[in-house]
C-alpha positions as CSV (number, residue, x, y, z in Angstrom):
1,M,106.0,110.2,80.8
2,R,105.4,108.9,85.0
3,I,108.2,106.6,86.3
4,D,107.2,105.6,89.9
5,C,110.8,105.3,91.9
6,Q,109.7,104.2,95.1
7,S,107.3,101.1,94.7
8,H,107.1,97.8,96.8
9,I,106.3,94.0,96.5
10,F,106.9,91.1,98.8
11,P,107.7,87.6,97.3
12,H,106.3,84.9,99.0
13,T,109.3,83.2,98.6
14,Y,110.8,85.4,100.8
15,I,108.1,84.9,103.9
16,D,108.8,81.3,103.8
17,I,112.9,82.5,104.3
18,L,111.9,85.2,107.2
19,A,110.2,82.6,108.8
20,Q,113.0,80.8,109.1
21,N,115.0,83.4,110.8
22,P,116.3,82.0,114.6
23,H,115.5,85.9,115.5
24,P,113.5,88.9,115.0
25,P,113.1,90.1,112.7
26,Q,111.0,86.9,111.6
27,V,107.6,86.0,110.0
28,I,105.3,84.2,112.1
29,R,102.9,82.5,110.6
30,H,98.9,82.4,112.9
31,G,97.1,80.0,110.2
32,S,97.3,81.7,106.7
33,E,98.1,85.0,108.2
34,A,101.5,86.2,107.8
35,V,103.1,88.4,110.6
36,V,106.4,89.8,110.6
37,T,107.6,91.2,114.2
38,Y,110.4,92.7,115.2
39,G,110.4,91.7,119.1
40,D,108.2,93.8,120.9
41,V,109.5,96.7,119.3
42,Q,107.2,96.5,115.5
43,T,104.8,94.0,114.1
44,F,102.8,94.2,111.3
45,R,100.5,92.2,108.7
46,L,101.7,90.7,105.4
47,Q,98.3,90.8,103.2
48,D,98.8,89.4,99.7
49,E,96.1,91.8,98.7
50,V,98.3,94.2,99.5
51,Y,101.1,93.4,97.3
52,D,99.3,92.2,94.3
53,P,100.9,92.9,91.4
54,K,97.7,93.5,89.3
55,R,96.5,95.8,91.9
56,K,99.8,98.0,91.4
57,L,99.3,98.2,87.6
58,K,95.4,99.1,88.2
59,D,96.3,101.8,90.5
60,M,99.1,103.2,88.3
61,D,96.7,103.2,85.5
62,E,94.1,105.2,87.9
63,A,97.2,107.4,89.0
64,G,98.6,108.1,85.1
65,V,101.4,106.2,86.4
66,D,103.5,104.6,83.2
67,M,106.5,102.4,85.1
68,A,107.5,101.5,88.9
69,L,110.9,100.3,89.4
70,L,110.3,97.7,92.4
71,S,111.8,96.2,95.5
72,T,111.4,94.8,98.8
73,N,110.8,97.4,101.6
74,I,111.2,95.9,105.0
75,P,112.7,93.5,106.9
76,P,115.6,93.7,104.0
77,P,117.8,90.4,104.2
78,C,120.7,91.9,105.4
79,M,118.9,91.6,108.7
80,L,119.0,88.0,108.2
81,T,121.8,85.6,109.3
82,P,124.2,85.2,106.7
83,A,122.7,82.2,104.6
84,L,119.3,83.2,105.1
85,G,121.0,86.5,104.1
86,N,121.7,85.1,100.7
87,N,118.5,83.5,100.0
88,G,116.7,86.2,100.6
89,A,118.6,88.1,98.6
90,Q,118.1,85.9,95.8
91,A,114.2,85.1,96.0
92,I,113.4,88.8,96.0
93,N,115.3,89.3,92.7
94,N,114.2,86.5,91.4
95,A,110.4,87.8,92.2
96,I,111.3,91.3,90.6
97,A,113.0,89.9,87.7
98,E,110.0,87.5,87.2
99,L,107.8,90.6,87.3
100,V,109.9,92.8,85.0
101,E,109.8,90.0,82.4
102,A,106.1,89.6,82.4
103,Y,105.8,93.5,82.2
104,P,108.9,94.9,81.0
105,H,107.1,98.3,79.9
106,R,105.5,98.7,83.3
107,F,108.1,97.6,85.4
108,A,111.8,97.8,87.1
109,G,114.1,96.2,89.3
110,L,115.9,97.6,92.2
111,A,118.2,95.0,93.4
112,C,118.1,93.3,97.0
113,L,121.4,92.6,98.5
114,P,123.1,90.8,101.5
115,W,125.3,93.2,102.4
116,Q,126.0,91.5,106.2
117,N,127.5,89.2,103.3
118,P,130.0,91.8,101.4
119,D,131.7,89.3,98.8
120,E,128.3,88.0,97.6
121,A,126.5,91.1,97.4
122,I,129.0,91.7,95.0
123,T,128.4,88.7,93.4
124,E,125.0,88.8,93.5
125,M,125.3,92.3,92.0
126,D,126.5,91.2,88.9
127,R,123.6,88.9,88.8
128,V,121.6,91.6,88.5
129,K,123.1,94.0,86.6
130,Q,123.2,91.1,84.1
131,L,120.0,90.5,84.5
132,G,118.8,94.3,83.7
133,F,118.4,95.4,87.1
134,R,118.8,99.2,87.4
135,G,119.5,99.9,90.5
136,I,120.6,98.3,94.3
137,M,118.9,98.7,97.7
138,L,120.2,99.8,100.9
139,Y,118.8,100.4,104.5
140,S,119.6,102.6,107.3
141,H,121.6,99.7,109.0
142,I,123.1,96.1,107.4
143,G,122.1,93.9,110.7
144,G,122.6,96.4,114.0
145,R,125.9,97.8,111.7
146,P,126.4,101.4,110.2
147,V,126.5,101.7,106.3
148,D,129.8,103.4,106.6
149,A,131.8,100.2,108.4
150,P,134.9,99.2,106.5
151,E,133.1,95.8,105.2
152,F,131.1,97.4,103.0
153,E,133.3,99.7,101.3
154,P,134.0,97.3,98.9
155,V,130.5,96.8,97.9
156,Y,130.6,100.8,97.4
157,T,133.2,100.6,95.0
158,H,131.8,98.0,92.6
159,A,128.5,99.8,92.8
160,E,130.5,102.7,91.6
161,T,132.6,100.3,89.0
162,L,129.3,99.0,87.8
163,Q,127.1,102.4,87.7
164,L,124.0,100.9,89.8
165,P,122.7,104.0,91.5
166,I,122.4,102.9,95.2
167,V,118.5,103.5,96.5
168,M,118.7,104.3,100.7
169,H,115.2,103.3,102.4
170,P,114.9,102.9,106.5
171,T,114.5,100.0,108.4
172,V,113.2,99.7,111.9
173,P,116.3,101.5,114.1
174,T,118.4,99.6,116.5
175,W,116.7,101.8,119.0
176,G,113.3,101.3,118.0
177,E,112.6,100.2,121.6
178,A,112.7,104.1,122.8
179,I,110.7,105.1,120.5
180,K,108.0,102.0,119.6
181,D,104.8,103.8,122.0
182,Y,102.7,106.2,119.4
183,W,103.9,104.8,116.6
184,M,106.8,106.5,116.5
185,I,108.6,104.1,114.3
186,G,106.5,105.1,111.8
187,M,105.6,108.3,112.2
188,M,109.6,109.6,112.4
189,G,112.4,107.2,113.2
190,L,112.4,105.4,110.3
191,Q,113.3,108.8,108.3
192,V,115.6,110.1,111.1
193,D,117.5,106.9,110.8
194,N,117.6,106.9,107.4
195,S,118.8,110.3,107.8
196,F,121.5,109.3,110.1
197,A,122.6,106.5,107.7
198,L,123.2,109.1,105.3
199,L,124.8,111.6,107.1
200,R,127.5,108.4,108.0
201,L,128.2,108.2,104.5
202,I,128.6,111.8,103.8
203,L,130.7,112.3,107.1
204,S,132.9,108.7,106.5
205,G,133.6,110.0,103.2
206,I,132.3,107.1,100.9
207,L,130.7,110.0,98.8
208,E,134.1,111.9,98.8
209,R,136.1,108.1,97.9
210,H,133.4,107.4,95.1
211,P,132.6,110.8,93.4
212,R,130.5,108.8,90.8
213,L,128.5,107.2,93.2
214,Q,124.9,107.7,92.3
215,L,123.1,108.0,95.9
216,V,119.3,108.1,96.0
217,M,117.6,109.3,99.5
218,P,113.2,108.6,99.7
219,H,111.1,110.6,101.3
220,I,112.7,114.0,100.1
221,G,116.3,113.9,102.1
222,G,114.5,112.9,105.6
223,I,115.4,115.3,108.3
224,L,118.9,116.6,106.5
225,P,118.1,119.1,104.0
226,Y,116.2,121.4,106.6
227,M,119.0,120.5,108.7
228,S,122.1,121.6,106.6
229,G,122.8,125.6,107.4
230,R,123.3,123.6,111.4
231,L,125.4,120.5,109.7
232,D,127.8,123.2,107.8
233,H,128.1,125.6,110.2
234,Q,129.5,122.3,112.3
235,T,131.8,121.5,109.9
236,E,132.3,124.8,108.3
237,V,132.5,127.1,111.4
238,L,133.2,124.6,114.3
239,G,135.2,122.5,112.4
240,R,134.1,118.9,113.6
241,A,134.1,116.2,111.4
242,T,136.0,117.2,108.8
243,E,138.6,114.1,108.6
244,H,137.0,112.9,105.4
245,I,135.8,115.5,103.3
246,T,136.7,118.5,101.3
247,Q,133.1,120.5,101.0
248,P,130.5,121.5,103.5
249,P,128.2,118.8,103.5
250,S,124.9,120.2,102.4
251,A,127.6,120.4,98.8
252,Y,127.3,116.2,99.1
253,L,123.2,116.7,99.6
254,R,122.7,118.4,96.5
255,Q,124.7,115.7,94.9
256,I,122.2,113.0,95.6
257,Y,118.7,112.4,94.4
258,F,115.7,113.0,96.3
259,D,112.4,111.1,95.8
260,T,109.2,112.9,96.3
261,V,107.6,110.5,98.6
262,S,106.3,113.6,101.2
263,P,102.3,114.1,101.4
264,S,103.9,118.3,102.2
265,A,103.3,120.6,99.2
266,Q,105.4,122.7,101.7
267,A,108.3,120.1,102.1
268,L,108.0,119.6,98.6
269,Q,108.6,122.7,97.3
270,Y,111.6,123.4,99.8
271,A,113.4,120.2,98.4
272,Y,112.3,121.7,94.7
273,E,114.3,124.5,96.0
274,F,117.1,123.2,98.0
275,S,118.0,120.9,95.1
276,G,116.3,121.7,91.7
277,A,114.4,119.8,89.4
278,D,117.0,118.0,88.2
279,R,117.7,115.9,91.3
280,L,113.9,115.3,92.0
281,L,112.7,111.7,91.6
282,F,108.7,110.8,91.8
283,G,107.6,108.5,94.1
284,T,105.0,107.2,95.8
285,D,105.7,104.4,98.2
286,H,102.7,102.2,96.8
287,P,101.3,99.9,97.6
288,W,100.8,102.0,101.1
289,V,99.2,105.4,99.5
290,D,96.5,106.8,97.7
291,M,98.9,107.1,94.8
292,P,96.8,109.9,92.8
293,R,97.4,112.1,95.8
294,F,101.1,112.0,94.7
295,V,100.8,112.7,91.1
296,R,98.6,115.6,92.5
297,L,101.4,117.3,94.8
298,I,103.5,117.0,91.6
299,E,101.3,118.6,89.0
300,K,100.1,121.9,91.7
301,L,103.7,122.9,92.2
302,P,104.0,126.7,91.3
303,I,106.6,126.0,89.5
304,P,107.7,125.3,85.2
305,E,106.0,122.7,83.4
306,L,109.0,121.6,82.0
307,D,110.7,121.0,85.3
308,K,107.8,118.7,86.4
309,A,108.1,117.0,84.1
310,R,112.2,115.9,84.8
311,I,110.7,115.2,88.5
312,F,107.8,113.1,87.2
313,G,110.2,110.7,84.6
314,G,112.8,112.6,83.0
315,N,115.6,112.4,86.1
316,A,114.5,108.7,86.4
317,V,115.2,107.8,82.8
318,E,118.8,109.3,82.5
319,L,119.8,107.9,86.3
320,F,118.1,104.8,85.8
321,D,119.2,104.2,82.2
322,L,115.2,103.5,81.2
């Protein structure tokens, strides 16, 4: 069984809410066209045909993918004003729930939360748990606030209690202005910023205090697996940033799931050697990619077939209770 653990939609109801946000990120309409803008840092067009569920199912069939875990990528509702954040999260989750109900054997849901409103985020988490969602999304910052800020600790506590895995996803960095030239935000900035977010979760002790919290990091861990030696040297040899952790950073990294969204066979092989087959989840980042290419990359890895089966679907079945 092949399960795509990173697949995106963008509901019309959420576009309408983004258009109400009084500051970037927001949607600006030009006739029938909707453009997401982060001010002068980043813009992109929203195209209905790209996010069409029927197209997604067609692409899945052509690639031999059985199921997709649906989420919304960027901008997330935690970037909006508090009231719009609540409405945006509910709009996204309702749209995903409708698709899951229509195609229960093809789709499952990952919920967005209004993280900027921790009490409402917990309430929404309870609601989506009842709706059968399989996990929740966390983005690399929460309206500019770091993911390890103390006010978000109750949300992590509740996710651990409900046994809802947290799936991380990048968003445009707060420092995007510095790297907006040459499309460097998309080329590298998103992954670097998400890596800082994960490093914060490790060094702040959130994973230490919530040992049953399941975390998924996309794009084979960002840059952290390749920096793990330096991270461990900083803490274990130089004694830096050890106030909240009892293990080297690499030990926490090896407890985290990575998805396989990377077009590099060499990087995938390194992720396999770093984490082992039990901590890798197949993903494509659809609709932005050639889905069969990501299937072939896993098929061609020089690893046992049983390990490929775990990566393609077995791990996701266990983690997300599918």
